[in-house]
C-alpha positions as CSV (number, residue, x, y, z in Angstrom):
1,M,-10.5,-1.6,23.5
2,S,-11.6,1.3,25.6
3,A,-15.3,2.4,25.9
4,G,-14.5,5.6,24.0
5,A,-13.0,3.7,21.1
6,K,-16.0,1.4,20.9
7,E,-18.3,4.4,20.8
8,N,-16.3,6.1,18.0
9,R,-16.2,2.9,16.0
10,P,-18.3,3.3,12.8
11,P,-21.3,1.0,12.4
12,S,-20.9,-2.1,10.3
13,L,-23.1,-2.4,7.2
14,L,-22.7,-6.2,7.3
15,A,-23.7,-6.4,10.9
16,A,-26.8,-4.2,10.3
17,I,-27.8,-6.4,7.3
18,A,-27.2,-9.5,9.4
19,R,-29.5,-8.2,12.3
20,W,-32.3,-7.4,9.9
21,L,-31.8,-10.7,8.1
22,V,-32.1,-12.6,11.4
23,L,-35.2,-10.7,12.3
24,V,-36.8,-11.2,8.9
25,T,-35.9,-14.9,8.9
26,L,-37.4,-15.5,12.3
27,L,-40.5,-13.6,11.4
28,A,-40.7,-15.7,8.2
29,V,-40.4,-18.9,10.1
30,A,-43.0,-17.8,12.7
31,T,-45.3,-16.7,10.0
32,T,-44.9,-19.9,8.1
33,A,-45.6,-21.9,11.2
34,L,-48.8,-19.8,11.8
35,L,-49.9,-20.2,8.2
36,L,-49.3,-23.9,8.3
37,Y,-51.4,-24.1,11.5
38,V,-54.2,-22.1,10.0
39,E,-54.1,-24.1,6.8
40,F,-54.1,-27.4,8.8
41,K,-57.0,-26.1,10.9
42,G,-59.0,-25.0,7.9
43,T,-58.3,-28.2,6.0
44,H,-59.3,-30.2,9.0
45,D,-62.5,-28.3,9.5
46,R,-63.4,-28.7,5.8
47,M,-62.7,-32.4,6.0
48,R,-64.8,-32.7,9.1
49,Q,-67.7,-30.7,7.6
50,R,-67.6,-33.0,4.5
51,T,-67.7,-36.1,6.8
52,L,-70.6,-34.8,8.9
53,S,-72.4,-33.6,5.7
54,G,-72.1,-37.1,4.3
55,V,-73.4,-38.6,7.5
56,A,-76.4,-36.1,7.4
57,R,-77.2,-37.1,3.8
58,V,-77.2,-40.8,4.8
59,I,-79.6,-40.1,7.7
60,E,-81.7,-37.9,5.4
61,K,-82.1,-40.7,2.9
62,A,-83.0,-43.1,5.6
63,I,-85.6,-41.0,7.3
64,R,-87.3,-40.0,4.0
65,G,-88.0,-43.6,3.3
66,P,-89.4,-45.1,0.1
67,D,-91.2,-43.0,-2.5
68,D,-94.7,-43.9,-1.3
69,Q,-93.7,-42.7,2.2
70,K,-92.4,-39.4,0.8
71,K,-95.8,-38.7,-0.7
72,D,-97.5,-39.2,2.7
73,G,-95.1,-36.6,4.3
74,R,-94.2,-39.0,7.0
75,L,-90.7,-39.6,8.4
76,N,-89.2,-43.0,8.8
77,T,-88.1,-43.1,12.4
78,D,-86.7,-46.6,12.2
79,L,-83.1,-46.3,10.9
80,P,-81.6,-49.3,9.2
81,E,-78.9,-51.2,11.1
82,S,-76.4,-50.3,8.4
83,V,-76.9,-46.6,9.1
84,R,-76.6,-47.1,12.9
85,A,-73.4,-49.1,12.3
86,M,-72.0,-46.3,10.2
87,L,-72.8,-43.8,13.0
88,R,-71.0,-46.0,15.5
89,V,-67.9,-46.3,13.3
90,N,-67.8,-42.5,13.0
91,A,-68.6,-42.1,16.7
92,A,-71.2,-39.6,15.6
93,S,-74.2,-38.4,17.6
94,F,-77.3,-37.2,15.7
95,A,-80.7,-35.7,16.3
96,V,-83.7,-35.0,14.1
97,V,-85.9,-32.1,15.2
98,D,-88.9,-30.3,13.8
99,G,-89.6,-26.7,13.6
100,N,-90.6,-26.5,17.2
101,D,-87.3,-28.0,18.5
102,R,-89.0,-31.3,19.3
103,L,-86.7,-34.3,19.2
104,L,-88.1,-36.8,16.7
105,L,-85.2,-39.2,16.4
106,G,-81.8,-39.3,18.0
107,S,-78.9,-41.5,18.9
108,D,-78.4,-43.2,22.2
109,G,-78.0,-40.6,25.0
110,V,-79.5,-37.7,23.0
111,D,-82.6,-36.4,24.6
112,G,-83.0,-33.0,22.8
113,P,-81.6,-30.9,20.0
114,L,-77.8,-30.9,19.8
115,D,-78.0,-27.2,18.8
116,P,-81.2,-25.4,20.0
117,S,-80.4,-22.4,17.7
118,A,-80.2,-24.5,14.5
119,T,-83.8,-23.9,13.5
120,D,-83.0,-20.2,12.8
121,R,-80.8,-21.1,9.9
122,P,-81.0,-23.6,7.0
123,R,-77.5,-24.9,7.5
124,N,-74.8,-24.1,10.1
125,V,-71.8,-25.4,12.0
126,F,-72.0,-25.5,15.7
127,R,-70.0,-26.5,18.8
128,V,-71.4,-28.2,21.9
129,P,-69.3,-27.5,25.0
130,A,-68.1,-30.4,27.2
131,Q,-70.8,-31.6,29.6
132,N,-70.8,-34.2,32.4
133,G,-67.2,-35.3,31.5
134,E,-68.0,-35.7,27.9
135,P,-65.7,-34.1,25.3
136,P,-66.9,-31.1,23.3
137,L,-68.8,-31.8,20.1
138,Y,-68.3,-30.3,16.7
139,G,-71.5,-30.5,14.7
140,L,-73.4,-29.7,11.5
141,S,-77.1,-28.8,11.2
142,H,-78.7,-29.6,7.9
143,R,-82.3,-28.5,7.0
144,I,-84.6,-30.7,5.0
145,T,-88.3,-30.5,3.9
146,V,-90.6,-33.5,4.0
147,G,-94.3,-33.1,3.2
148,G,-93.9,-29.3,3.3
149,Q,-92.6,-29.4,6.8
150,P,-89.1,-28.3,7.8
151,Y,-86.9,-30.6,9.8
152,W,-83.2,-30.3,10.9
153,I,-80.7,-33.2,10.9
154,Q,-78.0,-32.4,13.5
155,V,-74.9,-34.5,13.4
156,A,-71.9,-34.0,15.9
157,S,-68.7,-35.9,16.5
158,A,-66.1,-35.7,19.2
159,E,-63.6,-38.1,17.7
160,E,-62.7,-35.8,14.9
161,E,-61.4,-33.2,17.4
162,L,-58.3,-35.4,17.9
163,H,-57.4,-35.4,14.2
164,I,-55.9,-31.9,14.0
165,E,-54.0,-32.4,17.3
166,W,-52.7,-35.7,16.1
167,L,-51.8,-34.1,12.7
168,L,-49.9,-31.2,14.3
169,E,-48.1,-33.5,16.7
170,E,-47.0,-35.7,13.8
171,F,-45.9,-32.7,11.8
172,V,-43.9,-31.2,14.7
173,E,-42.3,-34.5,15.5
174,H,-41.2,-35.3,11.9
175,F,-40.8,-31.9,10.3
176,G,-41.0,-29.1,12.8
177,W,-37.6,-29.8,14.4
178,I,-35.8,-28.8,11.1
179,W,-37.2,-25.3,11.2
180,L,-34.5,-23.9,13.5
181,P,-31.5,-25.5,11.7
182,F,-33.1,-24.5,8.4
183,A,-33.4,-20.9,9.6
184,L,-29.8,-20.9,10.8
185,V,-28.5,-22.4,7.5
186,L,-30.6,-19.9,5.6
187,I,-29.1,-17.0,7.6
188,L,-25.6,-18.3,7.1
189,V,-26.1,-18.7,3.4
190,N,-27.5,-15.2,3.1
191,L,-24.6,-13.8,5.1
192,V,-22.1,-15.5,2.7
193,I,-24.0,-14.1,-0.3
194,I,-24.1,-10.6,1.2
195,H,-20.3,-10.9,2.1
196,R,-19.6,-11.8,-1.5
197,G,-21.9,-9.1,-2.7
198,L,-19.9,-6.5,-0.7
199,R,-16.6,-7.6,-2.2
200,P,-16.6,-4.8,-4.8
201,L,-17.0,-2.3,-2.0
202,R,-14.0,-3.8,-0.1
203,R,-11.9,-3.6,-3.3
204,A,-12.9,0.0,-3.9
205,S,-12.1,0.8,-0.2
206,A,-8.7,-0.7,-0.5
207,R,-8.1,1.2,-3.8
208,A,-9.2,4.4,-2.2
209,A,-6.9,3.9,0.8
210,A,-3.9,3.6,-1.6
211,I,-4.6,7.0,-3.2
212,G,-2.3,9.6,-1.9
213,P,-0.3,12.7,-3.0
214,D,1.9,10.6,-5.2
215,S,-1.0,8.8,-6.9
216,V,-3.7,11.4,-7.4
217,S,-4.3,10.0,-10.9
218,E,-5.6,6.7,-9.5
219,R,-9.4,6.1,-9.6
220,L,-11.8,3.7,-8.1
221,P,-12.8,0.9,-10.4
222,E,-16.2,1.1,-11.9
223,Q,-16.2,-2.2,-13.7
224,G,-17.9,-4.9,-11.7
225,M,-19.6,-2.4,-9.3
226,P,-23.2,-3.0,-8.5
227,R,-25.7,-0.5,-10.0
228,E,-26.7,0.7,-6.5
229,V,-23.0,1.6,-5.6
230,L,-21.9,2.8,-9.0
231,P,-23.3,6.4,-8.5
232,L,-21.2,6.7,-5.3
233,V,-18.1,5.4,-7.0
234,R,-18.6,7.8,-9.9
235,A,-19.1,10.7,-7.5
236,V,-15.9,9.8,-5.7
237,N,-14.0,9.6,-9.0
238,Q,-15.4,13.0,-10.0
239,A,-14.2,14.5,-6.7
240,L,-10.8,12.9,-7.3
241,D,-10.7,14.5,-10.8
242,R,-11.4,17.9,-9.2
243,L,-8.7,17.3,-6.6
244,E,-6.2,16.2,-9.2
245,A,-6.9,19.3,-11.3
246,G,-6.4,21.6,-8.2
247,Y,-3.3,19.7,-7.3
248,E,-1.9,20.0,-10.8
249,A,-2.6,23.7,-10.8
250,Q,-0.9,24.2,-7.5
251,R,2.1,22.1,-8.6
252,G,2.4,24.0,-11.8
253,F,2.2,27.3,-10.0
254,I,5.0,26.3,-7.6
255,A,7.2,25.0,-10.5
256,D,6.6,28.1,-12.6
257,A,7.2,30.5,-9.7
258,A,10.4,28.7,-8.6
259,H,11.7,28.7,-12.1
260,E,11.0,32.4,-12.7
261,L,12.7,33.3,-9.4
262,R,16.0,31.6,-10.2
263,T,17.2,34.2,-12.7
264,P,16.4,37.3,-10.6
265,L,18.1,35.7,-7.6
266,A,21.2,34.9,-9.7
267,V,21.3,38.5,-11.0
268,L,20.9,39.8,-7.4
269,D,23.7,37.6,-6.1
270,A,26.0,38.8,-8.9
271,H,25.4,42.4,-8.1
272,L,26.0,41.7,-4.4
273,A,29.3,40.0,-5.3
274,L,30.4,43.2,-7.0
275,I,29.7,45.3,-3.9
276,G,32.1,43.1,-1.9
277,T,32.1,42.9,1.9
278,P,29.1,45.2,2.6
279,G,26.9,42.9,0.6
280,A,28.1,39.7,2.2
281,P,25.2,39.4,4.8
282,I,22.6,40.0,2.1
283,R,24.3,37.4,-0.1
284,E,23.8,34.8,2.6
285,D,20.0,35.6,2.6
286,V,20.0,35.4,-1.2
287,A,21.7,32.0,-1.0
288,G,19.1,30.7,1.4
289,M,16.3,32.0,-0.9
290,A,18.0,30.3,-3.9
291,R,18.2,27.1,-2.0
292,L,14.5,27.3,-1.2
293,V,13.7,27.9,-4.9
294,D,15.9,24.9,-5.8
295,Q,14.0,22.7,-3.3
296,L,10.7,23.8,-4.6
297,L,11.8,22.8,-8.1
298,D,13.0,19.5,-6.7
299,L,9.5,18.9,-5.3
300,A,7.9,19.8,-8.6
301,R,10.2,17.4,-10.4
302,L,9.3,14.6,-8.0
303,D,5.6,15.1,-8.7
304,A,6.3,14.4,-12.4
305,L,8.9,11.7,-11.9
306,R,8.5,8.6,-14.0
307,I,11.1,5.8,-13.7
308,A,11.7,3.7,-16.7
309,P,12.0,-0.1,-16.3
310,D,15.6,0.0,-17.5
311,D,16.7,3.0,-15.4
312,M,19.6,1.9,-13.1
313,V,21.8,3.9,-10.7
314,D,25.2,2.7,-9.2
315,L,25.0,3.7,-5.6
316,A,28.8,3.5,-5.2
317,R,29.4,6.0,-8.0
318,L,26.5,8.1,-6.7
319,A,28.1,8.3,-3.2
320,V,31.4,9.4,-4.7
321,E,29.7,12.0,-7.0
322,V,27.8,13.6,-4.1
323,S,30.8,13.6,-1.8
324,A,33.0,15.2,-4.4
325,H,30.3,17.8,-5.1
326,L,30.0,18.8,-1.5
327,A,33.7,18.5,-0.6
328,P,34.4,22.2,-1.1
329,L,31.4,23.1,1.2
330,A,32.6,20.7,3.9
331,L,36.3,21.8,3.7
332,G,35.1,25.4,3.9
333,Q,33.3,24.7,7.2
334,G,36.2,22.6,8.6
335,R,34.6,19.1,8.1
336,L,35.6,16.1,6.0
337,I,33.5,13.6,3.9
338,E,34.4,10.0,3.5
339,V,32.8,7.1,1.5
340,V,33.0,3.8,3.3
341,G,32.2,0.4,1.7
342,D,33.0,-1.8,-1.2
343,D,34.4,-0.2,-4.4
344,R,32.5,-2.5,-6.7
345,P,29.2,-1.3,-8.3
346,L,26.0,-1.5,-6.3
347,P,23.2,-1.0,-8.8
348,V,19.6,-0.2,-7.9
349,H,16.5,0.6,-10.1
350,G,16.0,4.3,-10.1
351,A,16.5,7.7,-11.6
352,H,19.9,9.3,-11.2
353,D,19.1,13.0,-10.7
354,P,16.4,12.6,-8.0
355,L,18.6,10.2,-6.0
356,F,21.6,12.5,-6.4
357,R,19.5,15.4,-4.9
358,A,18.2,13.2,-2.1
359,L,21.7,12.0,-1.1
360,R,23.0,15.5,-1.5
361,N,20.4,16.8,0.9
362,L,21.3,14.2,3.5
363,V,25.1,14.8,3.2
364,E,24.7,18.6,3.2
365,N,22.4,18.4,6.2
366,A,25.0,16.2,8.0
367,V,27.8,18.7,7.2
368,C,25.7,21.6,8.5
369,H,25.0,19.8,11.8
370,A,28.3,18.1,12.4
371,P,30.8,19.8,14.8
372,A,33.9,21.4,13.3
373,G,36.8,19.0,12.7
374,S,34.5,15.9,12.4
375,T,34.0,13.6,9.5
376,V,30.7,12.9,7.7
377,S,30.6,9.2,6.6
378,V,28.7,7.9,3.5
379,E,28.4,4.2,4.0
380,L,27.5,1.6,1.3
381,A,26.2,-1.7,2.5
382,V,23.8,-4.6,1.8
383,S,21.4,-5.8,4.5
384,A,21.0,-9.4,5.4
385,T,17.8,-9.5,3.4
386,G,19.6,-8.2,0.2
387,E,18.5,-4.6,0.5
388,P,21.1,-2.1,-0.9
389,V,21.4,0.7,1.6
390,L,23.2,4.1,1.8
391,R,23.8,5.5,5.3
392,V,24.9,9.1,6.0
393,I,26.4,9.4,9.5
394,D,27.3,12.5,11.4
395,R,28.7,13.2,14.9
396,G,26.4,16.1,15.7
397,P,23.8,16.6,18.4
398,G,21.5,13.9,17.0
399,I,17.7,13.9,17.0
400,P,15.6,13.2,20.1
401,P,13.5,10.0,19.7
402,D,10.2,11.9,20.2
403,M,11.0,14.1,17.2
404,R,12.0,11.5,14.7
405,A,8.5,10.9,13.5
406,H,8.3,14.5,12.3
407,V,11.7,15.0,10.7
408,F,10.4,14.0,7.2
409,E,7.5,16.4,7.3
410,R,7.5,19.5,5.1
411,F,8.8,22.7,6.7
412,W,9.7,20.9,10.0
413,Q,12.8,22.6,11.5
414,G,12.9,21.3,15.1
415,G,15.1,18.7,16.7
416,R,18.6,20.2,16.4
417,D,20.4,23.4,15.4
418,R,22.9,23.7,12.6
419,A,26.5,24.0,13.7
420,D,26.8,27.2,11.6
421,G,23.8,28.8,13.2
422,S,21.8,29.0,9.9
423,K,18.2,27.8,9.4
424,G,17.0,25.7,6.6
425,A,13.6,25.8,4.9
426,G,12.5,22.4,6.3
427,L,12.1,20.8,2.8
428,G,15.3,18.8,2.4
429,L,14.3,15.7,4.4
430,S,10.8,15.8,3.0
431,I,12.3,15.6,-0.5
432,V,14.4,12.7,0.6
433,A,11.4,10.8,1.9
434,R,9.3,11.4,-1.2
435,T,12.2,10.4,-3.5
436,M,12.6,7.1,-1.7
437,A,8.9,6.4,-1.8
438,A,8.9,7.1,-5.5
439,H,11.7,4.4,-5.8
440,G,9.8,1.9,-3.7
441,G,12.2,2.3,-0.8
442,S,12.2,4.2,2.5
443,V,14.4,6.4,4.7
444,S,15.0,6.0,8.5
445,V,16.9,7.8,11.2
446,E,18.6,6.5,14.3
447,D,21.3,7.4,16.8
448,T,25.0,7.2,15.8
449,P,27.0,5.2,18.5
450,G,29.0,7.8,20.4
451,G,26.6,10.7,19.4
452,G,25.1,12.0,16.2
453,A,22.4,10.9,13.7
454,S,22.5,8.2,11.0
455,F,20.1,8.5,8.1
456,T,19.7,5.3,6.1
457,L,18.3,5.0,2.6
458,H,16.7,1.5,2.0
459,F,16.3,0.3,-1.6
460,P,14.3,-2.7,-2.8
461,P,16.5,-5.7,-3.1
462,M,18.1,-6.4,-6.5
463,Q,18.9,-9.8,-7.9
464,R,22.3,-10.9,-6.6
465,R,25.1,-11.4,-9.1
466,T,28.0,-13.7,-8.6
467,D,31.1,-11.5,-8.7
468,A,34.8,-12.1,-8.0
469,G,35.1,-8.9,-6.1
470,R,35.1,-8.5,-2.4
471,P,31.9,-9.1,-0.6
472,I,29.8,-6.0,0.3
473,P,29.6,-5.6,4.1
474,A,26.3,-5.9,5.9
475,V,24.6,-2.9,7.6
476,S,26.4,-1.9,10.7
477,G,26.9,1.1,13.0
478,A,29.3,3.9,12.4
479,P,32.7,2.9,11.0
């Protein structure tokens, strides 16, 4: 795909949703990880504070001493061995200081207040940075009053610092590794849900793509549409209603105008016939106008065409009828018309009159472009896939390959000149194409071997019947 095509490619709604979904999922995972860390950290700090607070209460109970010592206002500086054992188990350092920051009692290695600023507050948490290779301490300062004098019990522990690191390490090791797969699975599941949620839009898009000139009455389905999309679907259907109304008005005007013109043209032709030779050139113009009016009526009839399920047409009889109808025209211009193929019935599902007009347009077009003295062939055949086909073959100038894509467009008159020098309106082949589309078939054009053009009508295959008649020949070139 070229760079220009990529730039003109419309953006994908699913891709945009996927990008935002990936971003939001990653942010959610990162935020969850951060919140878990903060929660672990807070829980750890609270647990550590409760532990240190419990140690401080034990030390407070020990230094207050018995009831008689409390009355004297003296501190017990001789801690029981059970308290010291508890401090060793918790790897806690402690210090008891008075209001002047003098150390009254402390653990081994403590020669002063653990937190010199503790005397400014009744209770606070403090940190002691690492010193002399010792790990940093996390501590709690608790104020007590004995004998009317304030004292502070300071307890700190370094061992507890490892708890959160160990907890996070264990969490990452056992649970953290599933975050990325979980995020990917979550994104994939959401994409599948979004893809299924966009299914009504895809159905509506396919339905809208099928709406054309021959199906202006079709509407986008509103049932099953999400509420967010339903206003758009209704707006599109309302626009289609307005287009259909305008199309119906235009079609009605063309049909009415063509119908009203037929009678005046017929009267004018009759008066010109009475004039005789002087009116002959004008009669040719009137004949062309009458033909244009007939084609406009044919188009109007096609717009209103409805084929009943039991409508059948015998292509063999149709080919004979059209050939007999145009035989005087062909003989008058020095051409012949022949029907080639099996003489047994070749039925197809369709309406007789529109198919008659379509085949008449092809045969008349071939007669007008065929050279004098040549024969126009109408060939009946069945393809290898069971498709009934009608092929109209002439030996005229043919149609250049680069113009074949335009021959079925309305009012297209290029490609080749008529042998009689006249000009058509450019509606005949367009009527043929629309007739075949209404019958579920198609029309194609190709070169005739030896020169000329071959127009082929392709019909949907019919169920084959066992018949004692001669087999129908397969599609081939000119006879």
